C-alpha positions in Angstrom: 10.8 -2.3 8.7 11.3 -6.1 8.8 9.5 -9.0 7.1 8.7 -10.8 9.8 6.8 -8.4 12.2 4.0 -7.8 9.1 3.9 -11.6 8.2 2.5 -12.6 11.2 0.9 -9.3 13.1 -2.4 -10.4 12.3 -2.2 -13.2 14.0 -1.0 -11.6 16.3 -3.7 -9.5 17.7 -6.2 -12.4 16.6 -7.2 -13.1 20.2 -7.0 -9.0 21.6 -8.9 -7.7 17.7 -12.0 -10.4 18.8 -11.9 -9.6 22.3 -12.7 -6.1 22.3 -10.6 -4.3 19.2 -13.5 -5.1 16.7 -16.3 -3.4 18.7 -14.4 -0.2 18.9 -12.8 -0.2 15.3 -16.4 -1.0 13.9 -17.8 2.0 16.0 -15.3 4.3 14.5 -15.7 3.1 11.3 -19.1 3.9 11.2 -17.9 7.3 12.2 -16.4 7.9 9.4 -18.1 9.8 6.4 -17.5 11.9 3.9 -13.9 11.5 2.0 -11.8 9.9 4.6 -8.4 9.3 5.3 -6.6 6.4 6.8 -3.4 6.9 7.8 -1.0 3.7 8.5 -3.7 1.2 7.2 -1.4 -1.8 8.2 -3.0 -5.3 6.4 -6.5 -3.4 5.9 -7.7 -4.5 9.2 -10.2 -1.7 8.8 -11.7 -1.7 5.7 -14.7 -3.9 6.5 -16.1 -1.5 9.4 -16.5 1.6 6.8 -20.1 2.4 5.8 -20.8 6.0 5.1 -17.3 6.9 3.8 -17.4 8.5 -0.3 -14.2 6.9 -0.5 -11.3 5.6 1.5 -7.7 6.9 0.6 -5.9 4.2 3.3 -1.6 5.6 3.3 0.4 2.7 4.6 4.0 2.7 4.0 5.3 -1.1 4.6 4.8 -3.0 0.7 4.2 -6.1 3.0 1.7 -4.8 4.7 0.0 -3.3 1.5 -0.2 -6.2 -0.2 -1.9 -7.9 2.8 -4.7 -6.2 3.2 -5.3 -6.3 -0.5 -7.7 -9.1 0.1 -9.5 -7.0 1.8 -9.6 -4.3 -0.2 -11.3 -5.9 -2.3 -13.7 -6.9 -0.2 -14.9 -3.2 1.4 -18.4 -1.8 1.1 -17.2 1.4 -0.5 -14.4 2.4 -2.6 -10.8 2.0 -1.1 -7.5 4.2 -2.8 -4.6 2.7 -1.8 -1.2 4.1 -1.3 2.7 3.8 -1.0 2.8 7.2 2.3 3.8 8.0 5.2 2.4 10.0 8.1 5.1 13.1 7.5 4.8 13.8 4.0 1.2 13.1 3.1 0.8 12.9 -0.9 -2.9 15.5 -0.6 -4.0 19.0 -1.2 -5.4 20.6 1.4 -8.6 20.3 2.8 -9.4 17.2 1.0 -10.7 15.1 4.5 -13.7 15.3 5.8 -13.0 12.7 8.2 -9.4 11.5 9.3 -8.8 7.9 11.3 -5.7 6.5 12.5 -5.6 2.9 14.2 -2.2 1.8 16.1 -0.2 3.8 13.8 1.3 6.8 15.6 3.2 4.6 18.6 5.4 3.8 14.9 5.6 7.3 13.0 9.0 8.4 13.2 7.8 12.2 13.6 4.3 12.3 15.0 4.5 15.8 15.7 5.1 16.3 11.9 2.7 13.8 11.0 0.0 15.7 12.8 0.9 18.6 11.0 0.0 17.3 7.7 -3.4 15.2 8.9 -4.4 19.3 10.3 -3.3 20.3 6.5 -4.9 18.0 4.5 -8.1 17.4 6.1 -10.8 20.4 5.7 -11.9 22.8 9.1 -13.9 21.1 11.2 -13.0 17.8 9.6 -13.5 14.7 12.3 -10.3 13.2 13.1 -10.6 10.1 14.6 -7.7 8.1 16.8 -7.3 3.9 18.8 -3.9 4.2 19.7 -1.9 2.7 22.8 -0.5 5.4 24.4 1.8 5.8 27.7 0.1 5.3 31.6 -0.3 7.1 34.1 0.4 4.8 36.6 3.8 4.8 38.3 4.7 0.8 38.0 3.0 0.5 34.3 4.8 3.8 33.2 8.1 2.3 34.1 7.8 -1.0 32.9 6.6 0.8 29.6 10.2 2.9 29.5 12.3 -0.1 31.1 10.2 -2.5 27.6 10.6 0.2 24.6 13.8 0.0 23.3 13.6 -4.0 23.0 9.7 -3.2 21.6 11.0 -1.1 19.4 13.2 -3.8 17.5 11.2 -6.7 17.8 8.0 -4.8 16.8 9.8 -2.3 14.1 9.4 0.9 15.6 6.8 0.5 18.1 7.2 2.4 21.4 5.2 1.6 23.9 6.0 4.9 26.3 4.6 7.2 23.2 2.8 10.1 25.1 0.5 10.2 22.2 -2.6 11.8 23.1 -0.5 14.5 24.8 1.1 15.3 21.2 -2.9 15.4 20.7 -3.7 18.2 23.2 -1.2 20.7 22.0 -1.3 20.6 18.2 -4.4 22.7 16.2 -6.7 19.4 16.6 -9.7 20.1 19.6 -10.3 16.6 21.4 -13.9 16.4 22.2 -13.8 12.5 23.8 -11.3 11.0 25.6 -12.1 7.1 26.5 -9.3 5.2 28.1 -9.8 0.9 27.6 -7.7 -1.9 29.4 -6.0 -0.2 32.0 -5.5 3.3 30.3 -3.8 1.0 28.2 -5.4 1.9 24.9 -7.8 4.9 24.1 -9.9 5.9 21.7 -9.8 10.4 20.9 -12.3 12.0 19.0 -11.6 15.8 17.4 -11.9 17.6 15.0 -9.7 20.4 13.2 -10.0 24.0 14.4 -8.6 26.1 11.8 -10.3 28.8 10.2 -11.6 28.4 6.7 -9.6 30.3 4.4 -10.5 33.3 2.3 
């Protein structure tokens, strides 16, 4: 990941965060309970919204993003442990987490299928798995626009795939999707699911 993108991320996102994303993050933060894993915590934008977590383990592979998140980490209302790790190789034991949260991160993960498998592994049977992502849209003109812009967008925004169909990947996984809610002309989606694996004997 380049150095310029993480440095301007908060400034670039500020208008849309204020206009609607803050409300979404607030709701998801309240739903995250017990021991929580946050995948791709970025600049720590979700840290202020945790209320019911016993502890949050946040992973972020980008050093600049991690550094920028420290101020929010220090002001968080719950204990947060920040780690340098990637979603495809999570440094946690099986069946560790009660809740997993990922927001606006799956567009940049190089191997999203492996990341979902790792989430399944480290979360407990029945654990809540919550996503807020932008996704490939159904509307033909917007979908074509996403496809055309993605090659350049990936270069400018450090690997972000505008046209990644994250929702389809989730539906093909062992996670049980229970709720899907769209925002902003179906470009953004909140997906609520749970880990459908069986208890180990």
